[in-house]
C-alpha positions as CSV (number, residue, x, y, z in Angstrom):
1,M,0.1,0.0,0.0
2,G,3.0,2.2,-0.6
3,G,3.0,5.5,-2.7
4,R,0.9,8.6,-2.3
5,R,-2.8,7.7,-2.1
6,N,-5.4,9.7,-3.9
7,I,-8.2,8.7,-1.6
8,R,-8.9,9.7,2.0
9,V,-10.1,7.0,4.7
10,G,-12.2,7.9,7.8
11,L,-12.9,6.0,10.8
12,A,-16.4,6.2,12.4
13,L,-16.2,5.0,16.1
14,S,-19.4,4.3,17.9
15,S,-20.4,4.7,21.5
16,G,-20.2,1.8,23.9
17,A,-18.5,2.9,27.1
18,A,-16.0,0.1,28.1
19,R,-16.8,-1.7,24.9
20,G,-15.3,1.2,23.1
21,L,-12.0,-0.2,24.0
22,A,-12.3,-2.4,20.9
23,H,-11.7,0.7,19.0
24,I,-8.1,0.4,20.1
25,G,-7.7,-3.0,18.6
26,V,-9.2,-1.9,15.4
27,I,-6.8,1.0,15.0
28,K,-3.8,-1.1,15.9
29,E,-4.7,-3.5,13.2
30,L,-5.2,-0.8,10.6
31,V,-1.9,1.0,11.6
32,A,0.0,-2.4,11.5
33,N,-1.4,-2.9,7.9
34,D,-0.6,0.5,6.7
35,V,-4.1,1.6,6.2
36,P,-4.2,5.3,6.1
37,I,-6.4,7.1,8.7
38,D,-7.2,10.7,7.5
39,Y,-10.3,11.4,9.5
40,V,-11.8,10.3,12.7
41,A,-15.3,10.9,14.0
42,G,-16.4,9.4,17.3
43,T,-19.5,9.2,19.7
44,S,-19.0,8.8,23.3
45,G,-16.6,6.0,24.0
46,G,-15.5,6.2,20.4
47,A,-14.7,9.9,20.8
48,F,-12.7,9.1,23.8
49,I,-10.3,6.6,22.0
50,G,-10.5,8.6,18.9
51,A,-9.3,11.8,20.6
52,L,-6.3,10.0,22.0
53,F,-5.2,8.7,18.7
54,C,-5.7,11.9,16.8
55,A,-3.8,13.9,19.5
56,G,-0.8,11.7,18.7
57,M,-0.8,9.0,21.2
58,G,0.6,5.8,20.0
59,I,-2.0,3.2,19.7
60,D,0.1,0.7,21.6
61,E,0.5,3.2,24.4
62,I,-3.2,3.7,24.5
63,G,-3.7,-0.1,24.7
64,E,-1.2,-0.3,27.6
65,I,-3.0,2.4,29.6
66,A,-6.4,0.6,28.9
67,R,-4.9,-2.8,30.1
68,N,-3.1,-1.4,33.2
69,S,-6.1,0.7,34.7
70,D,-6.5,-0.5,38.2
71,W,-9.8,-0.7,40.2
72,K,-9.2,2.6,42.0
73,L,-8.8,4.5,38.7
74,V,-12.0,3.1,37.3
75,A,-13.9,3.8,40.6
76,R,-12.5,7.4,40.9
77,M,-13.8,8.1,37.3
78,F,-17.4,7.7,38.5
79,V,-17.5,9.2,41.8
80,P,-21.1,10.5,42.4
81,A,-21.7,14.3,42.3
82,F,-25.2,14.1,43.7
83,S,-26.2,17.0,41.7
84,R,-29.7,17.8,40.3
85,S,-28.7,17.1,36.8
86,G,-26.5,13.9,37.0
87,F,-24.6,11.6,39.3
88,V,-21.2,12.3,38.1
89,R,-19.7,15.6,37.1
90,G,-16.8,14.2,35.0
91,K,-14.0,16.3,36.6
92,R,-11.9,13.4,37.1
93,I,-12.3,12.2,33.5
94,K,-11.2,15.6,32.2
95,E,-8.3,15.5,34.6
96,F,-7.3,12.2,33.2
97,L,-7.5,13.3,29.7
98,R,-5.4,16.3,30.4
99,T,-2.8,14.3,31.9
100,L,-2.7,12.2,28.6
101,V,-2.9,14.9,25.8
102,G,-2.7,18.2,27.7
103,D,-5.0,21.3,26.9
104,I,-5.1,20.8,23.2
105,N,-7.6,22.3,20.6
106,I,-9.1,20.0,18.1
107,N,-7.8,22.4,15.4
108,D,-4.3,21.5,16.3
109,L,-4.6,17.6,16.1
110,E,-2.6,15.6,13.8
111,I,-5.5,13.9,12.2
112,P,-8.8,15.8,11.8
113,F,-11.2,14.8,14.5
114,A,-14.8,15.4,15.5
115,A,-16.9,14.4,18.4
116,V,-20.6,14.0,18.4
117,A,-22.9,15.3,21.1
118,T,-26.6,16.1,21.6
119,S,-28.2,19.5,22.4
120,L,-30.2,19.1,25.6
121,E,-32.3,22.0,24.7
122,T,-33.2,21.1,21.1
123,G,-32.3,17.4,20.6
124,E,-30.1,18.5,17.8
125,E,-26.9,16.6,16.6
126,I,-23.9,18.8,17.5
127,V,-20.8,18.0,15.8
128,I,-17.7,19.4,17.6
129,D,-14.6,19.9,15.3
130,K,-12.9,22.9,16.9
131,G,-12.3,24.2,20.4
132,S,-11.2,22.3,23.3
133,L,-10.5,18.4,22.7
134,I,-11.2,17.7,26.6
135,E,-14.6,19.5,26.5
136,A,-15.6,17.9,23.2
137,V,-14.9,14.4,24.7
138,R,-16.6,15.3,27.9
139,A,-19.7,16.4,26.1
140,S,-19.7,13.3,23.9
141,I,-19.7,10.8,26.8
142,A,-22.2,12.6,29.0
143,T,-24.7,9.8,29.3
144,P,-28.1,11.2,30.5
145,I,-28.7,11.0,34.4
146,I,-25.3,9.3,34.8
147,F,-23.3,12.3,33.9
148,T,-24.0,16.1,34.4
149,P,-24.6,17.9,31.1
150,V,-21.7,19.9,29.8
151,S,-22.2,23.6,29.1
152,A,-20.1,24.8,26.1
153,W,-20.0,26.2,22.8
154,G,-23.2,28.1,23.9
155,R,-25.2,25.0,24.5
156,L,-26.1,22.4,27.1
157,L,-24.5,19.1,25.8
158,M,-25.2,15.4,26.3
159,D,-24.0,12.1,25.0
160,G,-23.9,11.9,21.2
161,G,-25.4,8.4,21.3
162,L,-28.9,10.0,21.6
163,V,-28.8,11.2,18.0
164,N,-25.9,9.3,16.2
165,P,-24.3,6.4,18.0
166,L,-22.2,5.5,15.0
167,P,-21.1,8.8,13.2
168,I,-20.9,7.5,9.6
169,S,-22.5,10.7,8.2
170,V,-20.2,13.0,10.2
171,V,-16.8,11.3,8.8
172,K,-18.3,11.5,5.3
173,K,-18.9,15.1,5.6
174,M,-15.3,15.5,6.8
175,G,-14.2,14.4,3.5
176,A,-13.7,10.7,3.7
177,D,-13.8,8.8,0.5
178,V,-13.8,5.5,2.2
179,V,-15.5,4.9,5.7
180,I,-14.6,2.2,8.0
181,A,-17.3,2.1,10.7
182,V,-16.8,0.4,14.1
183,K,-20.0,-0.6,16.0
184,V,-19.5,-1.8,19.5
185,F,-22.7,-1.0,21.3
186,P,-24.8,-4.1,21.9
187,T,-28.4,-4.8,20.6
188,A,-31.1,-4.1,23.2
189,T,-31.6,-7.8,23.3
190,Q,-28.0,-8.5,24.2
191,R,-27.9,-5.7,26.8
192,V,-31.2,-7.0,28.6
193,R,-29.4,-10.2,29.5
194,R,-27.0,-8.2,31.6
195,L,-29.7,-6.3,33.5
196,G,-28.6,-6.1,37.2
197,V,-31.0,-7.1,39.9
198,K,-31.2,-5.7,43.5
199,S,-32.9,-6.7,46.8
200,A,-36.2,-5.1,47.5
201,K,-34.7,-4.5,50.9
202,K,-32.9,-1.1,51.3
203,R,-29.4,-0.8,52.4
204,V,-28.5,2.5,54.3
205,L,-25.0,3.8,54.1
206,Q,-23.5,6.1,56.6
207,K,-22.9,9.8,55.6
208,K,-19.3,9.4,55.9
209,I,-19.1,7.2,52.9
210,L,-20.1,10.2,50.7
211,S,-16.7,11.7,51.1
212,S,-14.7,11.3,47.8
213,T,-11.7,9.7,49.5
214,V,-13.9,7.1,51.4
215,L,-16.1,6.5,48.4
216,N,-13.1,5.9,46.1
217,N,-11.9,3.3,48.5
218,Y,-15.2,1.7,49.0
219,L,-16.0,1.4,45.3
220,A,-12.6,0.0,44.6
221,R,-13.0,-2.7,47.2
222,Y,-16.5,-3.5,46.2
223,L,-15.9,-3.9,42.6
224,K,-12.9,-6.0,43.2
225,N,-14.5,-8.3,45.6
226,E,-17.6,-8.7,43.5
227,V,-15.7,-9.6,40.5
228,E,-13.5,-12.1,42.5
229,K,-16.6,-13.8,43.8
230,S,-18.7,-14.0,40.7
231,G,-16.3,-13.3,37.7
232,E,-18.7,-10.5,36.6
233,F,-18.4,-6.8,37.0
234,P,-21.4,-5.5,39.0
235,G,-21.5,-2.2,37.3
236,T,-23.9,0.1,39.1
237,R,-25.4,-2.5,41.4
238,I,-24.4,-0.9,44.7
239,L,-26.8,-3.0,46.7
240,S,-25.9,-6.8,47.5
241,F,-27.9,-9.6,46.5
242,E,-30.0,-11.6,48.9
243,K,-31.6,-14.9,48.7
244,N,-35.4,-15.4,48.6
245,V,-36.4,-11.9,47.9
246,K,-38.3,-10.5,44.7
247,L,-35.6,-9.3,42.3
248,S,-35.8,-6.5,39.8
249,P,-33.5,-4.5,37.7
250,G,-31.6,-1.7,39.4
251,M,-32.4,2.0,38.4
252,I,-29.1,2.6,36.6
253,N,-29.5,-0.6,34.6
254,I,-33.0,0.4,33.6
255,L,-31.5,3.8,32.5
256,M,-28.8,2.0,30.5
257,Q,-31.2,-0.4,28.9
258,T,-33.3,2.6,28.0
259,F,-30.4,4.4,26.5
260,S,-29.3,1.2,24.7
261,I,-32.9,0.9,23.0
262,V,-32.6,4.6,21.9
263,E,-29.2,3.9,20.5
264,N,-30.3,0.8,18.5
265,Q,-33.5,2.5,17.2
266,I,-31.4,5.6,15.9
267,Y,-28.8,3.3,14.4
268,S,-31.4,1.1,12.6
269,L,-33.0,4.1,11.1
270,R,-29.7,5.8,10.1
271,I,-27.7,2.8,8.8
272,H,-30.1,2.5,5.7
273,H,-29.2,5.7,4.5
274,E,-25.6,6.2,5.8
275,K,-23.9,2.8,4.8
276,P,-20.2,2.6,5.4
277,D,-17.8,0.9,2.9
278,V,-16.8,-1.4,5.8
279,L,-18.8,-2.2,8.9
280,L,-16.8,-3.9,11.7
281,E,-18.7,-5.3,14.7
282,P,-16.1,-6.8,17.2
283,Q,-17.6,-9.9,19.1
284,I,-17.8,-8.6,22.6
285,D,-21.5,-9.5,23.4
286,S,-20.8,-10.7,26.8
287,T,-19.0,-7.5,27.9
288,G,-20.9,-4.9,30.0
289,Y,-20.7,-1.0,29.5
290,L,-18.5,-0.5,32.7
291,E,-16.3,-3.6,32.4
292,F,-13.1,-1.8,31.8
293,F,-11.1,-4.3,33.5
294,R,-11.8,-6.6,30.5
295,A,-9.7,-4.4,28.5
296,G,-7.4,-6.9,27.1
297,T,-10.3,-9.3,25.9
298,I,-12.0,-6.2,24.4
299,I,-9.1,-5.0,22.6
300,N,-8.3,-8.3,21.1
301,A,-11.8,-8.5,19.8
302,G,-11.3,-5.4,17.9
303,E,-7.9,-6.6,16.6
304,K,-9.7,-9.7,15.3
305,A,-12.6,-8.0,13.6
306,A,-10.3,-5.7,11.8
307,S,-8.0,-8.5,10.8
308,G,-10.8,-10.6,9.4
309,S,-12.0,-7.6,7.2
310,M,-8.3,-6.5,6.2
311,P,-8.5,-8.0,2.8
312,V,-11.7,-6.3,1.9
313,I,-10.5,-3.0,3.2
314,K,-7.3,-3.2,1.2
315,Q,-9.1,-4.1,-2.1
316,I,-11.6,-1.3,-1.6
317,I,-8.8,1.2,-1.3
318,K,-6.8,-0.3,-4.1
319,N,-9.8,-0.1,-6.4
320,L,-10.4,3.4,-5.6
321,N,-6.8,4.4,-6.0
322,N,-6.8,2.8,-9.5
323,S,-10.1,4.2,-10.7
Protein backbone atom coordinates (compact mmCIF):
# COMPACT_ATOMS: atom_id res chain seq x y z
CA MET A 1 0.00 0.00 0.00
CA GLY A 2 2.97 2.24 -0.60
CA GLY A 3 3.01 5.45 -2.59
CA ARG A 4 0.90 8.53 -2.34
CA ARG A 5 -2.78 7.70 -2.14
CA ASN A 6 -5.49 9.66 -3.92
CA ILE A 7 -8.34 8.70 -1.62
CA ARG A 8 -8.94 9.58 2.02
CA VAL A 9 -9.98 7.04 4.66
CA GLY A 10 -12.15 7.91 7.62
CA LEU A 11 -13.04 6.03 10.80
CA ALA A 12 -16.47 6.23 12.42
CA LEU A 13 -16.17 5.02 16.02
CA SER A 14 -19.37 4.22 17.90
CA SER A 15 -20.49 4.70 21.46
CA GLY A 16 -20.22 1.80 23.88
CA ALA A 17 -18.43 2.87 27.11
CA ALA A 18 -15.97 0.08 28.09
CA ARG A 19 -16.85 -1.77 24.91
CA GLY A 20 -15.32 1.20 23.09
CA LEU A 21 -11.90 -0.17 24.02
CA ALA A 22 -12.36 -2.43 20.99
CA HIS A 23 -11.63 0.67 18.91
CA ILE A 24 -8.05 0.41 20.15
CA GLY A 25 -7.71 -3.05 18.65
CA VAL A 26 -9.23 -1.95 15.34
CA ILE A 27 -6.92 1.05 15.02
CA LYS A 28 -3.91 -1.04 16.01
CA GLU A 29 -4.63 -3.52 13.21
CA LEU A 30 -5.21 -0.77 10.65
CA VAL A 31 -1.92 0.93 11.56
CA ALA A 32 -0.05 -2.39 11.46
CA ASN A 33 -1.33 -2.95 7.91
CA ASP A 34 -0.48 0.58 6.74
CA VAL A 35 -4.12 1.47 6.19
CA PRO A 36 -4.27 5.28 6.10
CA ILE A 37 -6.42 7.06 8.69
CA ASP A 38 -7.18 10.56 7.47
CA TYR A 39 -10.27 11.44 9.51
CA VAL A 40 -11.83 10.21 12.74
CA ALA A 41 -15.35 10.88 14.03
CA GLY A 42 -16.40 9.42 17.35
CA THR A 43 -19.41 9.24 19.60
CA SER A 44 -19.07 8.77 23.37
CA GLY A 45 -16.55 5.94 23.96
CA GLY A 46 -15.50 6.23 20.33
CA ALA A 47 -14.82 9.93 20.81
CA PHE A 48 -12.63 9.14 23.83
CA ILE A 49 -10.40 6.65 22.00
CA GLY A 50 -10.44 8.62 18.76
CA ALA A 51 -9.35 11.78 20.53
CA LEU A 52 -6.31 10.11 22.08
CA PHE A 53 -5.23 8.68 18.73
CA CYS A 54 -5.76 11.91 16.80
CA ALA A 55 -3.80 13.81 19.46
CA GLY A 56 -0.74 11.77 18.56
CA MET A 57 -0.68 9.08 21.22
CA GLY A 58 0.68 5.77 19.95
CA ILE A 59 -2.00 3.12 19.69
CA ASP A 60 0.17 0.66 21.62
CA GLU A 61 0.52 3.23 24.41
CA ILE A 62 -3.24 3.72 24.52
CA GLY A 63 -3.67 -0.05 24.74
CA GLU A 64 -1.19 -0.32 27.61
CA ILE A 65 -3.00 2.40 29.57
CA ALA A 66 -6.31 0.59 29.06
CA ARG A 67 -4.89 -2.78 30.10
CA ASN A 68 -3.15 -1.42 33.19
CA SER A 69 -5.98 0.71 34.60
CA ASP A 70 -6.55 -0.44 38.16
CA TRP A 71 -9.74 -0.72 40.21
CA LYS A 72 -9.25 2.55 42.00
CA LEU A 73 -8.78 4.47 38.75
CA VAL A 74 -12.06 3.11 37.35
CA ALA A 75 -13.88 3.87 40.61
CA ARG A 76 -12.52 7.42 40.76
CA MET A 77 -13.88 8.16 37.30
CA PHE A 78 -17.43 7.55 38.53
CA VAL A 79 -17.45 9.27 41.92
CA PRO A 80 -21.02 10.61 42.35
CA ALA A 81 -21.62 14.34 42.34
CA PHE A 82 -25.19 14.07 43.69
CA SER A 83 -26.24 17.14 41.74
CA ARG A 84 -29.72 17.76 40.35
CA SER A 85 -28.69 17.01 36.77
CA GLY A 86 -26.57 13.88 37.07
CA PHE A 87 -24.65 11.55 39.35
CA VAL A 88 -21.16 12.22 37.98
CA ARG A 89 -19.67 15.61 37.08
CA GLY A 90 -16.84 14.14 35.03
CA LYS A 91 -14.12 16.32 36.57
CA ARG A 92 -11.80 13.37 37.06
CA ILE A 93 -12.31 12.18 33.48
CA LYS A 94 -11.28 15.62 32.27
CA GLU A 95 -8.23 15.54 34.54
CA PHE A 96 -7.32 12.09 33.23
CA LEU A 97 -7.58 13.28 29.63
CA ARG A 98 -5.52 16.35 30.44
CA THR A 99 -2.68 14.23 31.82
CA LEU A 100 -2.65 12.23 28.58
CA VAL A 101 -2.98 14.90 25.88
CA GLY A 102 -2.77 18.27 27.65
CA ASP A 103 -4.99 21.28 26.92
CA ILE A 104 -5.06 20.82 23.17
CA ASN A 105 -7.50 22.22 20.63
CA ILE A 106 -9.13 20.03 18.01
CA ASN A 107 -7.83 22.38 15.31
CA ASP A 108 -4.25 21.47 16.30
CA LEU A 109 -4.63 17.68 16.16
CA GLU A 110 -2.42 15.60 13.87
CA ILE A 111 -5.48 13.92 12.35
CA PRO A 112 -8.78 15.80 11.78
CA PHE A 113 -11.24 14.78 14.48
CA ALA A 114 -14.88 15.39 15.35
CA ALA A 115 -16.90 14.37 18.41
CA VAL A 116 -20.67 13.98 18.35
CA ALA A 117 -22.85 15.36 21.14
CA THR A 118 -26.55 16.13 21.59
CA SER A 119 -28.12 19.48 22.40
CA LEU A 120 -30.19 19.02 25.54
CA GLU A 121 -32.35 22.02 24.66
CA THR A 122 -33.24 21.11 21.07
CA GLY A 123 -32.27 17.46 20.58
CA GLU A 124 -30.05 18.42 17.64
CA GLU A 125 -26.92 16.56 16.68
CA ILE A 126 -23.93 18.74 17.52
CA VAL A 127 -20.69 17.95 15.70
CA ILE A 128 -17.73 19.38 17.62
CA ASP A 129 -14.75 19.86 15.31
CA LYS A 130 -13.03 22.83 16.92
CA GLY A 131 -12.20 24.15 20.37
CA SER A 132 -11.12 22.22 23.45
CA LEU A 133 -10.58 18.50 22.81
CA ILE A 134 -11.21 17.70 26.47
CA GLU A 135 -14.54 19.54 26.53
CA ALA A 136 -15.58 17.89 23.27
CA VAL A 137 -14.95 14.39 24.65
CA ARG A 138 -16.57 15.20 27.98
CA ALA A 139 -19.70 16.40 26.16
CA SER A 140 -19.81 13.36 23.87
CA ILE A 141 -19.67 10.88 26.79
CA ALA A 142 -22.24 12.65 28.99
CA THR A 143 -24.76 9.82 29.32
CA PRO A 144 -28.09 11.24 30.59
CA ILE A 145 -28.65 10.97 34.35
CA ILE A 146 -25.25 9.31 34.86
CA PHE A 147 -23.17 12.36 33.91
CA THR A 148 -24.05 15.99 34.35
CA PRO A 149 -24.53 17.91 31.07
CA VAL A 150 -21.71 20.03 29.67
CA SER A 151 -22.21 23.74 29.13
CA ALA A 152 -20.02 24.65 26.15
CA TRP A 153 -20.17 26.24 22.72
CA GLY A 154 -23.22 28.16 23.88
CA ARG A 155 -25.21 24.97 24.45
CA LEU A 156 -26.03 22.37 27.07
CA LEU A 157 -24.63 19.13 25.69
CA MET A 158 -25.20 15.43 26.37
CA ASP A 159 -24.08 12.06 24.98
CA GLY A 160 -24.00 11.90 21.18
CA GLY A 161 -25.41 8.37 21.24
CA LEU A 162 -28.87 9.88 21.61
CA VAL A 163 -28.77 11.15 18.01
CA ASN A 164 -25.89 9.46 16.17
CA PRO A 165 -24.30 6.47 17.94
CA LEU A 166 -22.23 5.52 14.87
CA PRO A 167 -21.17 8.78 13.14
CA ILE A 168 -20.80 7.56 9.55
CA SER A 169 -22.44 10.70 8.19
CA VAL A 170 -20.02 12.91 10.12
CA VAL A 171 -16.83 11.35 8.81
CA LYS A 172 -18.22 11.43 5.26
CA LYS A 173 -18.84 15.17 5.59
CA MET A 174 -15.28 15.59 6.86
CA GLY A 175 -14.09 14.42 3.44
CA ALA A 176 -13.59 10.66 3.67
CA ASP A 177 -13.84 8.71 0.43
CA VAL A 178 -13.77 5.38 2.26
CA VAL A 179 -15.51 4.94 5.60
CA ILE A 180 -14.63 2.17 8.02
CA ALA A 181 -17.30 2.08 10.73
CA VAL A 182 -16.82 0.29 14.04
CA LYS A 183 -19.99 -0.62 15.95
CA VAL A 184 -19.43 -1.80 19.51
CA PHE A 185 -22.67 -1.01 21.34
CA PRO A 186 -24.83 -4.11 21.93
CA THR A 187 -28.35 -4.70 20.67
CA ALA A 188 -31.08 -4.11 23.25
CA THR A 189 -31.62 -7.88 23.39
CA GLN A 190 -27.96 -8.51 24.20
CA ARG A 191 -27.99 -5.75 26.77
CA VAL A 192 -31.14 -7.01 28.57
CA ARG A 193 -29.37 -10.24 29.50
CA ARG A 194 -27.07 -8.19 31.67
CA LEU A 195 -29.72 -6.27 33.57
CA GLY A 196 -28.61 -6.19 37.18
CA VAL A 197 -31.00 -7.09 39.96
CA LYS A 198 -31.15 -5.78 43.47
CA SER A 199 -32.87 -6.69 46.67
CA ALA A 200 -36.14 -5.00 47.50
CA LYS A 201 -34.67 -4.48 50.96
CA LYS A 202 -32.87 -1.14 51.13
CA ARG A 203 -29.36 -0.84 52.42
CA VAL A 204 -28.49 2.37 54.31
CA LEU A 205 -24.97 3.75 54.07
CA GLN A 206 -23.56 6.21 56.63
CA LYS A 207 -22.94 9.79 55.60
CA LYS A 208 -19.18 9.44 55.87
CA ILE A 209 -19.19 7.13 52.83
CA LEU A 210 -20.12 10.12 50.68
CA SER A 211 -16.70 11.73 51.12
CA SER A 212 -14.71 11.29 47.92
CA THR A 213 -11.72 9.57 49.56
CA VAL A 214 -13.80 7.04 51.42
CA LEU A 215 -16.10 6.49 48.46
CA ASN A 216 -13.15 5.88 46.13
CA ASN A 217 -11.78 3.19 48.45
CA TYR A 218 -15.22 1.69 49.05
CA LEU A 219 -16.04 1.43 45.36
CA ALA A 220 -12.64 0.00 44.50
CA ARG A 221 -12.92 -2.69 47.20
CA TYR A 222 -16.52 -3.44 46.31
CA LEU A 223 -15.90 -3.82 42.57
CA LYS A 224 -12.85 -6.01 43.09
CA ASN A 225 -14.56 -8.27 45.64
CA GLU A 226 -17.67 -8.73 43.50
CA VAL A 227 -15.66 -9.72 40.46
CA GLU A 228 -13.51 -12.13 42.46
CA LYS A 229 -16.66 -13.78 43.82
CA SER A 230 -18.71 -13.99 40.64
CA GLY A 231 -16.37 -13.33 37.73
CA GLU A 232 -18.70 -10.55 36.56
CA PHE A 233 -18.42 -6.81 36.92
CA PRO A 234 -21.33 -5.54 39.03
CA GLY A 235 -21.48 -2.20 37.26
CA THR A 236 -23.87 0.06 39.11
CA ARG A 237 -25.37 -2.54 41.42
CA ILE A 238 -24.37 -0.94 44.71
CA LEU A 239 -26.85 -3.05 46.67
CA SER A 240 -25.92 -6.65 47.43
CA PHE A 241 -27.92 -9.71 46.38
CA GLU A 242 -29.98 -11.55 48.94
CA LYS A 243 -31.65 -14.92 48.68
CA ASN A 244 -35.39 -15.49 48.67
CA VAL A 245 -36.39 -11.94 47.81
CA LYS A 246 -38.18 -10.52 44.80
CA LEU A 247 -35.60 -9.29 42.34
CA SER A 248 -35.84 -6.46 39.84
CA PRO A 249 -33.44 -4.44 37.68
CA GLY A 250 -31.62 -1.61 39.44
CA MET A 251 -32.42 1.99 38.51
CA ILE A 252 -29.15 2.62 36.69
CA ASN A 253 -29.45 -0.60 34.73
CA ILE A 254 -32.95 0.41 33.65
CA LEU A 255 -31.58 3.77 32.51
CA MET A 256 -28.75 2.11 30.60
CA GLN A 257 -31.15 -0.33 28.97
CA THR A 258 -33.40 2.58 27.96
CA PHE A 259 -30.37 4.35 26.48
CA SER A 260 -29.43 1.14 24.63
CA ILE A 261 -32.91 0.93 23.11
CA VAL A 262 -32.66 4.53 21.91
CA GLU A 263 -29.19 3.94 20.43
CA ASN A 264 -30.32 0.89 18.51
CA GLN A 265 -33.46 2.54 17.19
CA ILE A 266 -31.46 5.52 15.94
CA TYR A 267 -28.81 3.24 14.45
CA SER A 268 -31.42 1.12 12.66
CA LEU A 269 -32.94 4.20 11.08
CA ARG A 270 -29.65 5.78 10.02
CA ILE A 271 -27.76 2.75 8.73
CA HIS A 272 -30.17 2.38 5.77
CA HIS A 273 -29.16 5.83 4.50
CA GLU A 274 -25.59 6.11 5.79
CA LYS A 275 -23.89 2.89 4.74
CA PRO A 276 -20.14 2.63 5.37
CA ASP A 277 -17.78 0.92 2.98
CA VAL A 278 -16.79 -1.49 5.74
CA LEU A 279 -18.72 -2.23 8.93
CA LEU A 280 -16.78 -3.89 11.75
CA GLU A 281 -18.65 -5.41 14.68
CA PRO A 282 -16.20 -6.86 17.22
CA GLN A 283 -17.64 -9.90 19.02
CA ILE A 284 -17.88 -8.62 22.58
CA ASP A 285 -21.47 -9.57 23.37
CA SER A 286 -20.67 -10.78 26.90
CA THR A 287 -19.03 -7.53 27.96
CA GLY A 288 -20.91 -4.87 29.93
CA TYR A 289 -20.71 -1.09 29.58
CA LEU A 290 -18.59 -0.62 32.71
CA GLU A 291 -16.32 -3.64 32.45
CA PHE A 292 -13.14 -1.69 31.78
CA PHE A 293 -11.17 -4.38 33.60
CA ARG A 294 -11.74 -6.65 30.56
CA ALA A 295 -9.62 -4.33 28.42
CA GLY A 296 -7.37 -7.08 27.08
CA THR A 297 -10.26 -9.20 25.85
CA ILE A 298 -12.11 -6.22 24.37
CA ILE A 299 -9.04 -4.89 22.55
CA ASN A 300 -8.31 -8.35 21.15
CA ALA A 301 -11.87 -8.55 19.81
CA GLY A 302 -11.29 -5.29 17.94
CA GLU A 303 -8.03 -6.59 16.45
CA LYS A 304 -9.72 -9.80 15.33
CA ALA A 305 -12.60 -7.95 13.67
CA ALA A 306 -10.26 -5.67 11.75
CA SER A 307 -7.92 -8.51 10.80
CA GLY A 308 -10.78 -10.55 9.38
CA SER A 309 -11.86 -7.67 7.16
CA MET A 310 -8.38 -6.53 6.15
CA PRO A 311 -8.43 -8.12 2.66
CA VAL A 312 -11.71 -6.32 1.91
CA ILE A 313 -10.41 -3.01 3.27
CA LYS A 314 -7.22 -3.18 1.20
CA GLN A 315 -9.12 -4.15 -1.94
CA ILE A 316 -11.55 -1.24 -1.61
CA ILE A 317 -8.69 1.23 -1.20
CA LYS A 318 -6.74 -0.31 -4.09
CA ASN A 319 -9.74 -0.19 -6.40
CA LEU A 320 -10.44 3.46 -5.63
CA ASN A 321 -6.79 4.42 -6.02
CA ASN A 322 -6.75 2.78 -9.45
CA SER A 323 -10.05 4.22 -10.64
